[in-house]
N, C-alpha and C positions, 0 to 999 in steps of 0.2 A: 690512717684511721679516719673513718667517716663519722662525723658528728653532726647532729641536727642544729643545736644551739639556736632555737627559735623563741625560747623563753628567757634565757640569760645569755649574755655575750660570751661567757667563759665557762659555763657548766651546764649540765643536764638538769632538767626539771625533776624534782623529787616528789612523786605522788604520795609518799609515805611520811612526808615532813609533818611534824606535830602542828596541829592548829592552835591558835591562841586559846587560853582557858575560857574566854567569854564568847566562844563561837556559837554556842547554843542560844545565848541571849540575843546575839546579833541576828540569828536566823529568825527567832520568834518576834523580836521587836520591830525589825525592819521588813518582815514578811518576805524574806529572801527566797523561800521555796518557790514563790511565783516566778522570780527571776531565773532561778536554776532550771525550772521546768520549761520556761520559754527558750532558754539556750539549748536544752537537750532535745526538745521535740520528741519525747518518748524514748530516746536512746539512753540507756542506763549508764553507759561509759561516758558519754558527753556530760551527763548530769554530775557524775562523780568528779570529773576533771573541773567542771565549772565551779562546783562547790569548793574544791580544794584551792583553786587559784584565787577566787574572790575573797575567801576568808583568810587567806595567808597574808594579804595586805603588805605589799613591798614598801620599804622605807628608803630605797635608793633611787634618787632622781634619774641617774644615768640609766639604770635598768628600765625604769618606766618610759623614758624617752626611746629606748631601744625597742620596747614592745609597741609603743605607739607608732613608730615608723613601720614596723612589720604589719600592724593592724591596718594602717592606711593602704598598704599594698594589697592586703586581703580584701578590703572593701572595694578597691578599684579593680580587682581581678577575681571575683568570687568563683567563676567557673574553673579557673586554674587551680584554686585552692581545693575545691571539691574533687577535681581530678587527681591532684596529689594525694588527697586523703584516701582515695579508693585504692591506691597502690599497696600500702600496708594492709588494708582491709582484705585485698585479694590474696596477699601472702598468708594471712591468718586463716582464710577460708581454705586455701590449698593445704596448709599444714593440718587443719582439722580433717578435711575430707580424705587426704592421702596418708594420714597417720604418720606425719613426719615428726620425729622426735629423737633427740639425742640424749641418751643416758650413759654417763661415763662411770657410774658407780658400780654396776654389776655386769654390764655388757662386756663381751669380748671385743678385741680390736676390730675383727671383721664386721661385727654388727655396728660398732661405732662408725667405722669408715663408710659402710653402706648408707647408714642414716644421714651422715653429714653430706655425702655426695649427692644423695637425692634431694636434700634440702637446698644445696647450692644450685642444683639443676632446676628446681622449682622456682628459684628466685632470679635466675639469669635474665629471662625476658622482662621481668619487672624492673630490674636494674637498667636495662636498655630503655624501658619506658620512661624512667626517671631522667635519664640522660637526654632523651628526646624532648621532654617537657622543659628541661633547663635550656637546651639549645633554642627552642622555639619562643621562650617567654622571658629570657633574662633581661632583655631590653625594656620590658614593661614594668620591671620591679626596680625600686630605687632605695629601699631600706638597706641598712648595713647588714641586717640579719639575712635577708633573702639573697642579696648579692653574694654574700659569703657562702650561703647554702648552695646556690646554683653553680658558683665557680668551683666549689668542692666536687659537685657531681660531675662537672665537665672534666676536671683534672683526674679524679680518681676512677671514673668510669669511661675512659676513652676507648676507642675501638680496639686498640692494641691490647689493652688490659682485658677487655671482655672476651676477645678471641683467645687470649692465653688461658683464661679461666675455663672457657669452653673446651679447649684442648686438654687441660688437666682433668676435667670431669670425665672425658672420654677415656683417658689413659687409666684413671683410677677405678674404672669398671673392669680393668684387666681382661680385655677381649682375648688376649693370647696367653692368659695366665700370668701369675705374679713371678717375676724374676728376682730371686733373693740370693744375696751373697753372705757367706758365713765363714768362720774360721773354727779350727779345732782348739779347744781349751784343755784344761786339766781333765784327765780321765777320758780324753777323746770326746768330751761333751762339746756341743756347738756353742759358739759365742760370737759376739760382734756381728749380729744379724743386720743386714742393710738391704733396703729395697732398691733395686736398680731399674734403670730404664730398659724396656725390651730391646733385644738386639736389632729388631727391625725398625726401631723408632727412627723416623726421618728419612728412611730409604724407600725408593720406589720399588714396585714389584719386580722390575727388571734387575735392579741391583740385588734384591734378595735372592732371585733365582740363580744368578751367575756368580755371586760372591763366593769366596773360599770359605768353607764351613770348618770350624774347629771341631775336633772329635768331642763327642758328648757321651755321657754315661747316663742311662735312664733305667727306670723300672716302672712297671705297670701294676696298679693295685687290682686285685680281684673285686668285682662289683659288690660282693658281700663281705668284704674285709672291713668291718666297722672299726676295729681297733687301729688298723693301718690308716684309715681315713681320718680318724681322730688325731692320730699322731702327726699326720701330714698337716692337718688344720692347725695344730699347735705350732708347728714350725712356721707355717704361713703367718700366724698371728704375731710371732716374735719378729718376723721381718717387716710387718706393716705397722707395728705399734706406734712408731714415731710419726709415720705418715697419717695414721688415724688421728693422733693427737693434734697434729697441725691442721688437718682438714676440719676437725671438730671445732677448733678455736675459730677458724675462718667462718664456719657456718654459724657459730654462736654470735660472732660479731655482726654478721648480716642480719640475723634474727633480732639482736638487740637494737640495731639501727632502725629496722622497720617498726619495732615496738615503740621506740622513743619518738620516731617520726609521727606515728599515730597519736601518741600521748600529747605531744606539743601542738600538733595541728588541731587536735580536738578542741582546745581552748578557742582558737581563732574561728573554727567552724561554728562553735557555739555563739560567738559574737555575730557571725553572719546570719545565723538563724534568728537571733534576737533583733538584729537590724531589719530583717524582712518583716517581722511581726510589727515593729514600730512604724516602719514606712507605710504599711497597710493601714495604720491608724492615723497617718499624716502627722505623726508626732516628730518634733525635731531631735536631732542628735548632734553632738559636737565633741571634738577631741579637746579635752580640758587643758588649760594652761597650769602647769605645776610650778609652784614657787617654793623656796626653801622654808624650813619650819619657822624661822623667825625673820620678819614679823608675821603676825597672824593676818591672814587674808581670806576674804570670801566676797567675790563679786560674781553675780550670775544674772542671766536674763532668761526668762521663760523656763525656770527650773520647775520640774514636775515630778510627782511620785510615779516612778516607772512601774512598780508593782500594781498600783491602783489602776493605771492606764491599761495594763495587760488584763487585769481582772474585769474591768468595766467594758473593755473592748471598744473604747472610744476616746476621743480627746478629752482631757481634763484640764482644770484650771491650773495655771502656772504662776510663778512669782518671780519678781525682780528684786534683788537685794544688793546693797553695797555696804558691806560690813568690814572693809579693810581696816586694819589696825584695832579691831575690837576683839577683846578676849572673852567677853560675856555678851551673849545675845539673849535677852529676856523676851519671851513671847506671851502676851496676855490677850484677853478679848473674850467675846461671847462663846458660850457652849456651842459645840457643833459648828464652829466657824472655820475649820480646816487647819487648826494649829498642829495637831498630831500628824496629819498628812504632810504638812510642810516640814516638820521635824524629820519624818522618815525620808523625804526627798533629799534632805541635806546628808543624812547618813548613807543613803544608797549612792549618791553621787560621789561622796568621799571614798567609799569602798571600791566603787567601779574605777575611779580615777587611780587609786593605789593598787589596782590589779593590772593597769595598763589599758583599760577599756575606754570607750567613749562614754559620755554621760548624757542623762536625759535633760537637756537644756538647749537653748539657742546659743548661749555662751556661758562659760564657767571657768573661773579662776579661783584656786584655793591653795593654801600652803600645805606642804607635806606634814602629816601627823605621825607621831611615833607609836600611836595605838588608837583604836577607835572603840569606844565603849558606850553602852546604853544602860540607862536606869529608868525603866518604864514601870508604871503602876501595874500591879498584878491583881487579878480577881481573887476572891476568897477561895482558898484551897483547903479542903477537909483534911488533907495530910499535914497541914502546917501544925507544928508543935508549939507555936507561940503566935502572938498577935501579928497583924499585918505591918504595924509600925516597926516592931522589932525585926521582922523579916526584911523590911526595906533597909534598916540600918545594917543588918548582916550582909546584904548584897552590896551595900555601899562600901563596907569594910573590905569585902573581897575584891572590889574594883580598885580601891586605893592601894592594895598590895601589889598591883601590876602597873600603876600609873607612873609615867615618866614625863619630864618636861616636854611640852608641845604635843601632848596627847589631846584627843578630842573626846568629850563625853556629852551625851545627849540625855537630858532629863525630861521625862514626860509626867507631869503632875506628881512628882516624887514627894514623899513625906506627907501626903494628903490623908493618911490614915489616922491622923490625930487632929486636934483643934487648930484653928488658924494661927493663934498666937504661938503655940509651941512649934507647929510645923514651920512657920515663917522663920522663927529663930534658928531652928536646926538647919534649914535650907540656907539661911544667910551666912551662918558660920562655915558650913561646908563649902559653899560657893566662894566665899572670901578666901578661904585657905587654898582652894584649887587655883584661882586666878593669880594668887600670890606666887604659886609654884609654876606659873606659866602654862597652865592647863586651859585649853580652849573649851568654853562651856556654852551649850545651848540649853535653855531651860523654859519649858512650857509650864505655866503655873496659873492657878486661880487665886493664889494668896496675894491679896492686895498689899498687906503690910510688908511682905517680903519684897515684892517688886517695887513698891513705893520707896522703901528704904534705900535702894540702890539709885532710884531716880533722884532722891534728895541729895545724894552725895555729889552728883554732877560730874562723875568721872568720865574722862574722854574715851576710855577703853570699854565702855558699856553701851550697847545698842539696844533700843527698845522697838519691838515690833508688836503690832496689834492686829488681830483678825478683824477685818472690816465688817461693819454692820450698818446697813442703810437705815434711813429714817423710818421706812415702812417695815422694819424688823428683818428684812431679807439679809441672808449671809451671802457674800460674794465669794468666800473662800480665798480671798486675797489677803496677803499680809502687807500692812502699810506701816510706815514709821509713825509711832505715836506713843505717848506716855500711858502708863497703866491707869485703868479706870477702876472705881470702887466696886462695880458690879460685873458679873459674868452674864447678865441678862437671862437668868434662869426662868424668869417670868414668861419670856417668849416661848420657851419649850412647854411650859405649863399650858399656855393658851393654845398652842399648836396641838398638843396631845388631847386635852380635854375639851377643846373648842368652847371655852367659856372664860370670861374675864377673871383675872386673879385679884381677889380682894384681901387687903391686909387689915388686920385688926387695928382699931383706932388706938 
């Protein structure tokens, strides 16, 4: 049996696997559409695979290391990967253009056999191409996944096997007619129909001419004898039914192999497309270091929002963070200082890491999370049946139903739809309960009371970041370690928009 196994070491990738219930929120809050489109480059199939893989978020370190090794090989040999991907694409094109299809539901054995033989014939040279690619490139690949894949191609598709398949294909076209053996059963009805090899199989023309011929009994149908032809066809179908079933299974296996090869290579092809886009922007990429769920870790250098870089089509501001051992990272600072962008960069990096991808940073190390969730503020929606604050609490309740220890949740100005005192108290109680249950929390907030209350506690597992603001009011969009401030510097925005000093009443 030929298996691809380029996504998991022991099973096929399932494109129909159910996505997590918060997938839509992740796509909206982290602007994942931009990432998927960059991976797809206009190819709908690549888009679908990229979306499925990224949102599925693997929680097995061994599987992620397995994918990372395969992705390294892909990044080092992009031309080989694109050539491999073209093989199943060529098969699909031949199937479409030549109307190659096997239907075992209503078709008779002759139709099934003919369709299966033609499908095998159309795939024979493609199988040879795969073997040639494996022979020529196996020494350039070092991952467990690709070494196993190439070794499988060399063993399963050796010259002897391919020649044997080619011979069977020629025989199953029955150039000399189908030789069928049968016995008489009750009522002199035929039974035990068996397809036999032709009498001339394996003999030279000289042997066929001078060999002793056994007596034969034959009859010839009149060209217009439709009933006789139909009866003869039925006899033929009885004789070839087992062969048709076996050949159809072989053709189905080849087709399934090509389909799975296309499916699993599509993810890595999407990674290559994304890498090309980011390299053109001179943005760094790195294979992340994955650590177990406990203890909590996050250390990164030059981490940036990959979706923003792709949208802006230029290099953007990146951040360095060392939050190892921290369960709560509170992010405060001036308006429009880059806090939300930084929060998205963390979520994107964690999702990409847990799909087996590289991440948008110079270096990145993080613990594995059992789930990734977002709770971002929403704009006013006319369809809402209740207030924004109630809607925020409902979304929070839905998230809690799916949280498990060592999950990650990103809050962006949550519970800001009420006054500061009430919002701060709600946020404090929710966050305290989360970190008590070993949930890793990032929280962007303008609530000074909320942030200051955690700062006063002086807990070692809380880390404070602040969006940097220079003395001349300029934002650097850098996150620096620093305690919460009482102001979000909204006056800066007033003066920037209205170009006039802000005067407070005495």
